[in-house]
VMD Tcl script that builds the backbone (N, CA, C; Angstrom):
set m [mol new atoms 414]
animate dup $m
set s [atomselect $m all]
$s set {name element resname resid chain x y z} {
  {N N MET 1 A -24.679 -11.194 -11.913}
  {CA C MET 1 A -24.083 -11.204 -13.234}
  {C C MET 1 A -22.999 -12.283 -13.273}
  {N N SER 2 A -22.972 -12.985 -14.347}
  {CA C SER 2 A -22.019 -14.077 -14.477}
  {C C SER 2 A -20.605 -13.539 -14.672}
  {N N GLY 3 A -19.633 -14.207 -14.021}
  {CA C GLY 3 A -18.246 -13.788 -14.103}
  {C C GLY 3 A -17.850 -12.769 -13.054}
  {N N TRP 4 A -18.787 -12.412 -12.191}
  {CA C TRP 4 A -18.546 -11.419 -11.156}
  {C C TRP 4 A -18.807 -12.049 -9.791}
  {N N ARG 5 A -17.978 -11.719 -8.811}
  {CA C ARG 5 A -18.188 -12.166 -7.437}
  {C C ARG 5 A -18.788 -11.002 -6.652}
  {N N TYR 6 A -19.905 -11.263 -5.985}
  {CA C TYR 6 A -20.634 -10.233 -5.238}
  {C C TYR 6 A -20.150 -10.174 -3.800}
  {N N GLU 7 A -20.074 -8.943 -3.285}
  {CA C GLU 7 A -19.727 -8.712 -1.883}
  {C C GLU 7 A -20.569 -7.542 -1.388}
  {N N ARG 8 A -21.077 -7.653 -0.195}
  {CA C ARG 8 A -21.801 -6.534 0.412}
  {C C ARG 8 A -20.882 -5.883 1.433}
  {N N SER 9 A -20.806 -4.571 1.390}
  {CA C SER 9 A -19.959 -3.822 2.307}
  {C C SER 9 A -20.852 -2.874 3.097}
  {N N GLY 10 A -20.988 -3.140 4.361}
  {CA C GLY 10 A -21.869 -2.322 5.181}
  {C C GLY 10 A -23.316 -2.564 4.801}
  {N N PRO 11 A -24.191 -1.710 5.272}
  {CA C PRO 11 A -25.616 -1.943 5.036}
  {C C PRO 11 A -26.103 -1.605 3.628}
  {N N ASP 12 A -25.307 -0.825 2.859}
  {CA C ASP 12 A -25.883 -0.336 1.596}
  {C C ASP 12 A -24.942 -0.328 0.396}
  {N N ARG 13 A -23.735 -0.827 0.517}
  {CA C ARG 13 A -22.802 -0.808 -0.616}
  {C C ARG 13 A -22.693 -2.208 -1.214}
  {N N HIS 14 A -22.915 -2.282 -2.508}
  {CA C HIS 14 A -22.875 -3.544 -3.239}
  {C C HIS 14 A -21.653 -3.507 -4.159}
  {N N ILE 15 A -20.751 -4.494 -4.011}
  {CA C ILE 15 A -19.504 -4.517 -4.769}
  {C C ILE 15 A -19.451 -5.792 -5.599}
  {N N PHE 16 A -19.027 -5.640 -6.840}
  {CA C PHE 16 A -18.857 -6.776 -7.744}
  {C C PHE 16 A -17.405 -6.795 -8.214}
  {N N HIS 17 A -16.747 -7.944 -8.065}
  {CA C HIS 17 A -15.355 -8.132 -8.469}
  {C C HIS 17 A -15.332 -8.988 -9.722}
  {N N CYS 18 A -14.714 -8.485 -10.785}
  {CA C CYS 18 A -14.611 -9.234 -12.033}
  {C C CYS 18 A -13.641 -10.399 -11.853}
  {N N GLU 19 A -14.057 -11.570 -12.300}
  {CA C GLU 19 A -13.222 -12.761 -12.182}
  {C C GLU 19 A -13.011 -13.442 -13.532}
  {N N GLN 20 A -13.079 -12.690 -14.609}
  {CA C GLN 20 A -12.866 -13.264 -15.940}
  {C C GLN 20 A -12.198 -12.225 -16.842}
  {N N ALA 21 A -11.574 -12.690 -17.892}
  {CA C ALA 21 A -10.838 -11.802 -18.792}
  {C C ALA 21 A -11.749 -10.814 -19.515}
  {N N SER 22 A -12.972 -11.206 -19.842}
  {CA C SER 22 A -13.843 -10.357 -20.664}
  {C C SER 22 A -14.237 -9.044 -19.977}
  {N N CYS 23 A -14.204 -8.989 -18.647}
  {CA C CYS 23 A -14.529 -7.738 -17.958}
  {C C CYS 23 A -13.284 -7.110 -17.331}
  {N N GLY 24 A -12.124 -7.682 -17.611}
  {CA C GLY 24 A -10.878 -7.141 -17.060}
  {C C GLY 24 A -10.652 -7.659 -15.657}
  {N N ALA 25 A -10.197 -8.890 -15.550}
  {CA C ALA 25 A -9.993 -9.510 -14.241}
  {C C ALA 25 A -9.369 -8.513 -13.269}
  {N N GLY 26 A -9.943 -8.431 -12.078}
  {CA C GLY 26 A -9.485 -7.480 -11.076}
  {C C GLY 26 A -10.267 -6.177 -11.072}
  {N N SER 27 A -11.096 -5.967 -12.085}
  {CA C SER 27 A -11.934 -4.765 -12.139}
  {C C SER 27 A -13.012 -4.854 -11.062}
  {N N LYS 28 A -13.532 -3.696 -10.654}
  {CA C LYS 28 A -14.600 -3.659 -9.654}
  {C C LYS 28 A -15.688 -2.699 -10.099}
  {N N VAL 29 A -16.901 -3.020 -9.694}
  {CA C VAL 29 A -18.039 -2.123 -9.864}
  {C C VAL 29 A -18.784 -2.117 -8.538}
  {N N SER 30 A -19.155 -0.932 -8.072}
  {CA C SER 30 A -19.938 -0.850 -6.836}
  {C C SER 30 A -21.065 0.151 -7.015}
  {N N TYR 31 A -22.123 -0.058 -6.215}
  {CA C TYR 31 A -23.219 0.907 -6.250}
  {C C TYR 31 A -23.863 1.021 -4.882}
  {N N ARG 32 A -24.547 2.142 -4.704}
  {CA C ARG 32 A -25.366 2.414 -3.519}
  {C C ARG 32 A -26.669 3.020 -3.996}
  {N N LEU 33 A -27.738 2.693 -3.315}
  {CA C LEU 33 A -29.048 3.280 -3.610}
  {C C LEU 33 A -29.359 4.367 -2.585}
  {N N TYR 34 A -30.037 5.407 -3.049}
  {CA C TYR 34 A -30.426 6.538 -2.209}
  {C C TYR 34 A -31.888 6.878 -2.476}
  {N N ALA 35 A -32.410 7.808 -1.693}
  {CA C ALA 35 A -33.788 8.268 -1.891}
  {C C ALA 35 A -33.906 9.001 -3.232}
  {N N ALA 36 A -35.104 9.017 -3.758}
  {CA C ALA 36 A -35.387 9.749 -4.999}
  {C C ALA 36 A -35.418 11.254 -4.706}
  {N N ASP 37 A -35.677 12.026 -5.739}
  {CA C ASP 37 A -35.878 13.477 -5.617}
  {C C ASP 37 A -34.629 14.252 -5.243}
  {N N ASN 38 A -33.473 13.854 -5.736}
  {CA C ASN 38 A -32.252 14.627 -5.528}
  {C C ASN 38 A -32.202 15.714 -6.605}
  {N N PRO 39 A -32.180 16.989 -6.215}
  {CA C PRO 39 A -32.219 18.078 -7.201}
  {C C PRO 39 A -30.845 18.481 -7.752}
  {N N MET 40 A -29.801 17.674 -7.541}
  {CA C MET 40 A -28.453 18.031 -7.994}
  {C C MET 40 A -28.442 18.345 -9.485}
  {N N THR 41 A -27.666 19.354 -9.842}
  {CA C THR 41 A -27.498 19.727 -11.250}
  {C C THR 41 A -26.148 19.223 -11.755}
  {N N LEU 42 A -25.964 19.254 -13.057}
  {CA C LEU 42 A -24.702 18.839 -13.654}
  {C C LEU 42 A -23.557 19.714 -13.142}
  {N N GLU 43 A -23.786 20.993 -13.000}
  {CA C GLU 43 A -22.741 21.901 -12.486}
  {C C GLU 43 A -22.360 21.532 -11.054}
  {N N GLN 44 A -23.337 21.203 -10.230}
  {CA C GLN 44 A -23.048 20.781 -8.860}
  {C C GLN 44 A -22.262 19.465 -8.854}
  {N N PHE 45 A -22.608 18.574 -9.771}
  {CA C PHE 45 A -21.886 17.309 -9.887}
  {C C PHE 45 A -20.428 17.564 -10.258}
  {N N ARG 46 A -20.199 18.451 -11.224}
  {CA C ARG 46 A -18.818 18.804 -11.614}
  {C C ARG 46 A -18.034 19.340 -10.417}
  {N N ASP 47 A -18.658 20.234 -9.668}
  {CA C ASP 47 A -18.003 20.802 -8.485}
  {C C ASP 47 A -17.693 19.709 -7.461}
  {N N SER 48 A -18.616 18.791 -7.267}
  {CA C SER 48 A -18.394 17.718 -6.296}
  {C C SER 48 A -17.235 16.821 -6.723}
  {N N GLN 49 A -17.061 16.615 -8.015}
  {CA C GLN 49 A -15.936 15.808 -8.504}
  {C C GLN 49 A -14.609 16.470 -8.169}
  {N N ASP 50 A -14.532 17.782 -8.311}
  {CA C ASP 50 A -13.309 18.504 -7.955}
  {C C ASP 50 A -12.999 18.336 -6.465}
  {N N GLN 51 A -14.023 18.421 -5.629}
  {CA C GLN 51 A -13.838 18.266 -4.184}
  {C C GLN 51 A -13.407 16.837 -3.837}
  {N N ILE 52 A -14.004 15.849 -4.498}
  {CA C ILE 52 A -13.651 14.452 -4.252}
  {C C ILE 52 A -12.193 14.205 -4.620}
  {N N ILE 53 A -11.771 14.737 -5.757}
  {CA C ILE 53 A -10.389 14.550 -6.202}
  {C C ILE 53 A -9.412 15.165 -5.201}
  {N N LYS 54 A -9.699 16.364 -4.732}
  {CA C LYS 54 A -8.824 17.002 -3.739}
  {C C LYS 54 A -8.718 16.149 -2.480}
  {N N ALA 55 A -9.848 15.634 -2.007}
  {CA C ALA 55 A -9.841 14.806 -0.796}
  {C C ALA 55 A -9.061 13.511 -1.017}
  {N N LEU 56 A -9.247 12.864 -2.154}
  {CA C LEU 56 A -8.529 11.623 -2.445}
  {C C LEU 56 A -7.030 11.850 -2.567}
  {N N GLN 57 A -6.634 12.933 -3.189}
  {CA C GLN 57 A -5.213 13.242 -3.342}
  {C C GLN 57 A -4.569 13.580 -1.996}
  {N N GLN 58 A -5.312 14.232 -1.117}
  {CA C GLN 58 A -4.782 14.541 0.213}
  {C C GLN 58 A -4.638 13.267 1.043}
  {N N ARG 59 A -5.530 12.320 0.831}
  {CA C ARG 59 A -5.496 11.067 1.575}
  {C C ARG 59 A -4.271 10.232 1.212}
  {N N THR 60 A -3.836 10.325 -0.060}
  {CA C THR 60 A -2.678 9.562 -0.525}
  {C C THR 60 A -1.688 10.520 -1.185}
  {N N PRO 61 A -0.744 11.042 -0.417}
  {CA C PRO 61 A 0.238 11.975 -0.991}
  {C C PRO 61 A 0.971 11.342 -2.177}
  {N N GLY 62 A 1.150 12.137 -3.227}
  {CA C GLY 62 A 1.827 11.660 -4.427}
  {C C GLY 62 A 0.901 11.046 -5.456}
  {N N GLN 63 A -0.342 10.790 -5.076}
  {CA C GLN 63 A -1.334 10.255 -6.024}
  {C C GLN 63 A -1.843 11.392 -6.905}
  {N N ARG 64 A -1.948 11.131 -8.212}
  {CA C ARG 64 A -2.464 12.131 -9.151}
  {C C ARG 64 A -3.764 11.617 -9.757}
  {N N ILE 65 A -4.784 12.453 -9.727}
  {CA C ILE 65 A -6.074 12.101 -10.317}
  {C C ILE 65 A -6.425 13.159 -11.341}
  {N N THR 66 A -6.725 12.710 -12.553}
  {CA C THR 66 A -7.068 13.602 -13.648}
  {C C THR 66 A -8.479 13.308 -14.112}
  {N N ILE 67 A -9.280 14.351 -14.258}
  {CA C ILE 67 A -10.622 14.170 -14.828}
  {C C ILE 67 A -10.472 14.100 -16.343}
  {N N ILE 68 A -10.924 13.008 -16.917}
  {CA C ILE 68 A -10.883 12.816 -18.368}
  {C C ILE 68 A -12.095 13.479 -19.014}
  {N N GLY 69 A -13.235 13.432 -18.328}
  {CA C GLY 69 A -14.443 14.049 -18.861}
  {C C GLY 69 A -15.591 13.967 -17.880}
  {N N VAL 70 A -16.509 14.924 -17.985}
  {CA C VAL 70 A -17.731 14.945 -17.184}
  {C C VAL 70 A -18.871 15.229 -18.144}
  {N N ASP 71 A -19.917 14.414 -18.065}
  {CA C ASP 71 A -21.080 14.663 -18.916}
  {C C ASP 71 A -22.346 14.241 -18.182}
  {N N GLY 72 A -23.465 14.643 -18.750}
  {CA C GLY 72 A -24.734 14.274 -18.137}
  {C C GLY 72 A -25.873 15.118 -18.644}
  {N N ASP 73 A -27.029 14.814 -18.096}
  {CA C ASP 73 A -28.256 15.485 -18.494}
  {C C ASP 73 A -28.363 16.840 -17.807}
  {N N LYS 74 A -28.897 17.799 -18.524}
  {CA C LYS 74 A -29.114 19.129 -17.961}
  {C C LYS 74 A -30.451 19.126 -17.211}
  {N N GLY 75 A -30.614 20.077 -16.314}
  {CA C GLY 75 A -31.870 20.208 -15.587}
  {C C GLY 75 A -31.949 19.253 -14.410}
  {N N THR 76 A -33.162 19.138 -13.853}
  {CA C THR 76 A -33.364 18.293 -12.674}
  {C C THR 76 A -34.486 17.280 -12.860}
  {N N ALA 77 A -35.013 17.151 -14.077}
  {CA C ALA 77 A -36.086 16.183 -14.322}
  {C C ALA 77 A -35.511 14.758 -14.259}
  {N N VAL 78 A -36.359 13.808 -13.947}
  {CA C VAL 78 A -35.952 12.400 -13.945}
  {C C VAL 78 A -36.598 11.690 -15.122}
  {N N PRO 79 A -35.974 10.677 -15.645}
  {CA C PRO 79 A -34.664 10.171 -15.249}
  {C C PRO 79 A -33.547 11.033 -15.832}
  {N N ARG 80 A -32.399 11.024 -15.139}
  {CA C ARG 80 A -31.214 11.706 -15.635}
  {C C ARG 80 A -29.983 11.019 -15.069}
  {N N MET 81 A -28.838 11.322 -15.691}
  {CA C MET 81 A -27.596 10.670 -15.305}
  {C C MET 81 A -26.438 11.644 -15.441}
  {N N PHE 82 A -25.488 11.554 -14.520}
  {CA C PHE 82 A -24.230 12.288 -14.586}
  {C C PHE 82 A -23.104 11.259 -14.549}
  {N N ARG 83 A -22.006 11.568 -15.250}
  {CA C ARG 83 A -20.896 10.622 -15.300}
  {C C ARG 83 A -19.578 11.389 -15.359}
  {N N ALA 84 A -18.628 10.979 -14.530}
  {CA C ALA 84 A -17.272 11.525 -14.554}
  {C C ALA 84 A -16.310 10.380 -14.823}
  {N N ARG 85 A -15.384 10.615 -15.745}
  {CA C ARG 85 A -14.348 9.615 -16.047}
  {C C ARG 85 A -13.025 10.171 -15.554}
  {N N ARG 86 A -12.283 9.336 -14.797}
  {CA C ARG 86 A -11.041 9.791 -14.175}
  {C C ARG 86 A -9.920 8.780 -14.389}
  {N N LEU 87 A -8.706 9.286 -14.316}
  {CA C LEU 87 A -7.508 8.457 -14.324}
  {C C LEU 87 A -6.756 8.745 -13.036}
  {N N THR 88 A -6.463 7.677 -12.288}
  {CA C THR 88 A -5.688 7.795 -11.063}
  {C C THR 88 A -4.337 7.135 -11.280}
  {N N VAL 89 A -3.282 7.849 -10.942}
  {CA C VAL 89 A -1.927 7.300 -10.995}
  {C C VAL 89 A -1.386 7.345 -9.568}
  {N N THR 90 A -1.059 6.170 -9.026}
  {CA C THR 90 A -0.571 6.067 -7.655}
  {C C THR 90 A 0.884 6.498 -7.573}
  {N N PRO 91 A 1.386 6.730 -6.367}
  {CA C PRO 91 A 2.782 7.138 -6.213}
  {C C PRO 91 A 3.782 6.149 -6.833}
  {N N ASN 92 A 3.419 4.861 -6.908}
  {CA C ASN 92 A 4.334 3.882 -7.501}
  {C C ASN 92 A 4.153 3.743 -9.010}
  {N N GLY 93 A 3.273 4.568 -9.607}
  {CA C GLY 93 A 3.097 4.588 -11.058}
  {C C GLY 93 A 1.974 3.728 -11.598}
  {N N ALA 94 A 1.270 2.983 -10.758}
  {CA C ALA 94 A 0.145 2.154 -11.221}
  {C C ALA 94 A -1.021 3.057 -11.631}
  {N N SER 95 A -1.688 2.681 -12.719}
  {CA C SER 95 A -2.820 3.463 -13.232}
  {C C SER 95 A -4.127 2.715 -13.043}
  {N N GLU 96 A -5.187 3.486 -12.789}
  {CA C GLU 96 A -6.532 2.920 -12.696}
  {C C GLU 96 A -7.501 3.929 -13.298}
  {N N TYR 97 A -8.400 3.428 -14.130}
  {CA C TYR 97 A -9.446 4.254 -14.715}
  {C C TYR 97 A -10.724 4.043 -13.924}
  {N N GLN 98 A -11.452 5.125 -13.719}
  {CA C GLN 98 A -12.721 5.045 -13.000}
  {C C GLN 98 A -13.794 5.800 -13.757}
  {N N VAL 99 A -14.987 5.250 -13.695}
  {CA C VAL 99 A -16.176 5.977 -14.114}
  {C C VAL 99 A -17.023 6.093 -12.855}
  {N N ASN 100 A -17.360 7.323 -12.496}
  {CA C ASN 100 A -18.139 7.599 -11.301}
  {C C ASN 100 A -19.423 8.272 -11.752}
  {N N GLY 101 A -20.560 7.638 -11.507}
  {CA C GLY 101 A -21.812 8.194 -11.990}
  {C C GLY 101 A -22.888 8.288 -10.940}
  {N N LEU 102 A -23.832 9.171 -11.202}
  {CA C LEU 102 A -25.046 9.273 -10.407}
  {C C LEU 102 A -26.224 9.095 -11.345}
  {N N LEU 103 A -27.176 8.260 -10.928}
  {CA C LEU 103 A -28.391 8.010 -11.693}
  {C C LEU 103 A -29.573 8.466 -10.855}
  {N N PHE 104 A -30.482 9.186 -11.473}
  {CA C PHE 104 A -31.639 9.712 -10.758}
  {C C PHE 104 A -32.907 9.185 -11.409}
  {N N GLY 105 A -33.740 8.512 -10.617}
  {CA C GLY 105 A -34.995 7.987 -11.125}
  {C C GLY 105 A -36.153 8.410 -10.248}
  {N N ALA 106 A -37.344 8.037 -10.642}
  {CA C ALA 106 A -38.536 8.404 -9.879}
  {C C ALA 106 A -38.627 7.626 -8.563}
  {N N ARG 107 A -38.132 6.371 -8.554}
  {CA C ARG 107 A -38.232 5.536 -7.349}
  {C C ARG 107 A -37.022 5.672 -6.432}
  {N N ALA 108 A -35.851 5.973 -6.996}
  {CA C ALA 108 A -34.617 6.048 -6.201}
  {C C ALA 108 A -33.531 6.751 -7.002}
  {N N SER 109 A -32.434 7.021 -6.331}
  {CA C SER 109 A -31.210 7.510 -6.959}
  {C C SER 109 A -30.122 6.487 -6.647}
  {N N ALA 110 A -29.044 6.519 -7.412}
  {CA C ALA 110 A -27.959 5.573 -7.174}
  {C C ALA 110 A -26.627 6.172 -7.575}
  {N N SER 111 A -25.587 5.781 -6.850}
  {CA C SER 111 A -24.229 6.079 -7.285}
  {C C SER 111 A -23.647 4.786 -7.823}
  {N N LEU 112 A -22.850 4.896 -8.866}
  {CA C LEU 112 A -22.275 3.738 -9.532}
  {C C LEU 112 A -20.826 4.057 -9.865}
  {N N ILE 113 A -19.902 3.189 -9.447}
  {CA C ILE 113 A -18.474 3.398 -9.706}
  {C C ILE 113 A -17.899 2.139 -10.337}
  {N N SER 114 A -17.205 2.326 -11.439}
  {CA C SER 114 A -16.513 1.229 -12.118}
  {C C SER 114 A -15.036 1.565 -12.173}
  {N N SER 115 A -14.181 0.622 -11.780}
  {CA C SER 115 A -12.739 0.856 -11.847}
  {C C SER 115 A -12.051 -0.334 -12.494}
  {N N ALA 116 A -11.028 -0.027 -13.287}
  {CA C ALA 116 A -10.272 -1.065 -13.995}
  {C C ALA 116 A -8.909 -0.500 -14.388}
  {N N ARG 117 A -7.982 -1.389 -14.685}
  {CA C ARG 117 A -6.666 -0.949 -15.158}
  {C C ARG 117 A -6.742 -0.413 -16.580}
  {N N ASP 118 A -7.783 -0.776 -17.290}
  {CA C ASP 118 A -7.961 -0.422 -18.701}
  {C C ASP 118 A -9.175 0.490 -18.835}
  {N N GLU 119 A -9.045 1.578 -19.592}
  {CA C GLU 119 A -10.147 2.534 -19.738}
  {C C GLU 119 A -11.365 1.906 -20.401}
  {N N LYS 120 A -11.152 1.093 -21.419}
  {CA C LYS 120 A -12.279 0.461 -22.115}
  {C C LYS 120 A -13.049 -0.467 -21.177}
  {N N ALA 121 A -12.341 -1.263 -20.386}
  {CA C ALA 121 A -13.009 -2.162 -19.441}
  {C C ALA 121 A -13.814 -1.367 -18.423}
  {N N SER 122 A -13.247 -0.277 -17.924}
  {CA C SER 122 A -13.959 0.553 -16.958}
  {C C SER 122 A -15.255 1.107 -17.557}
  {N N ASN 123 A -15.166 1.627 -18.782}
  {CA C ASN 123 A -16.352 2.171 -19.454}
  {C C ASN 123 A -17.376 1.081 -19.770}
  {N N ASP 124 A -16.912 -0.065 -20.290}
  {CA C ASP 124 A -17.823 -1.155 -20.659}
  {C C ASP 124 A -18.538 -1.716 -19.430}
  {N N ASN 125 A -17.793 -1.921 -18.349}
  {CA C ASN 125 A -18.403 -2.451 -17.126}
  {C C ASN 125 A -19.418 -1.469 -16.549}
  {N N TYR 126 A -19.088 -0.191 -16.586}
  {CA C TYR 126 A -20.026 0.835 -16.110}
  {C C TYR 126 A -21.324 0.762 -16.909}
  {N N ALA 127 A -21.211 0.703 -18.224}
  {CA C ALA 127 A -22.399 0.675 -19.083}
  {C C ALA 127 A -23.264 -0.545 -18.785}
  {N N LYS 128 A -22.635 -1.699 -18.593}
  {CA C LYS 128 A -23.375 -2.934 -18.319}
  {C C LYS 128 A -24.165 -2.829 -17.015}
  {N N PHE 129 A -23.516 -2.346 -15.965}
  {CA C PHE 129 A -24.198 -2.233 -14.669}
  {C C PHE 129 A -25.183 -1.081 -14.663}
  {N N MET 130 A -24.910 -0.012 -15.404}
  {CA C MET 130 A -25.828 1.119 -15.450}
  {C C MET 130 A -27.181 0.688 -15.997}
  {N N VAL 131 A -27.190 -0.130 -17.037}
  {CA C VAL 131 A -28.450 -0.603 -17.613}
  {C C VAL 131 A -29.232 -1.412 -16.573}
  {N N ALA 132 A -28.545 -2.305 -15.862}
  {CA C ALA 132 A -29.217 -3.124 -14.855}
  {C C ALA 132 A -29.723 -2.252 -13.687}
  {N N LEU 133 A -28.932 -1.277 -13.261}
  {CA C LEU 133 A -29.313 -0.427 -12.150}
  {C C LEU 133 A -30.437 0.533 -12.523}
  {N N ALA 134 A -30.437 1.019 -13.754}
  {CA C ALA 134 A -31.468 1.961 -14.201}
  {C C ALA 134 A -32.856 1.350 -14.083}
  {N N SER 135 A -32.983 0.052 -14.317}
  {CA C SER 135 A -34.296 -0.587 -14.207}
  {C C SER 135 A -34.786 -0.627 -12.755}
  {N N LYS 136 A -33.876 -0.573 -11.786}
  {CA C LYS 136 A -34.261 -0.583 -10.367}
  {C C LYS 136 A -34.777 0.766 -9.880}
  {N N ILE 137 A -34.328 1.852 -10.501}
  {CA C ILE 137 A -34.631 3.178 -9.962}
  {C C ILE 137 A -35.673 3.962 -10.758}
  {N N ARG 138 A -36.089 3.454 -11.885}
  {CA C ARG 138 A -37.015 4.192 -12.771}
  {C C ARG 138 A -38.105 4.843 -12.047}
}
mol reanalyze $m
mol bondsrecalc $m
mol representation Tube
mol addrep $m
């Protein structure tokens, strides 16, 4: 994607760093691909978000993470998507918005995370990469 710098982290994590104003310079989007046929439900996804937040807050004392919203498809049929929107405030007061999603397709599953200082940039970047990633996992 134009305006983004690509980096590979480990064998399976793909990271894109925004390098232009239109996507919120400094924003990041990352994804990982997994096997298909994950039977996770929306309720299980919600529970996993609570566990992730607890672990992240324990890792950085004084950090506050708030879930702004969780939504997604009901059932276990494919294709389906789950999405959690969060706000993280670091101990020094810096804010970051994240969209953390799981996409389930017939060929593969994927996790997708978008982070930015601005909520709109985080949501817009997530949507842009979600469309591109969805075509890979159908």
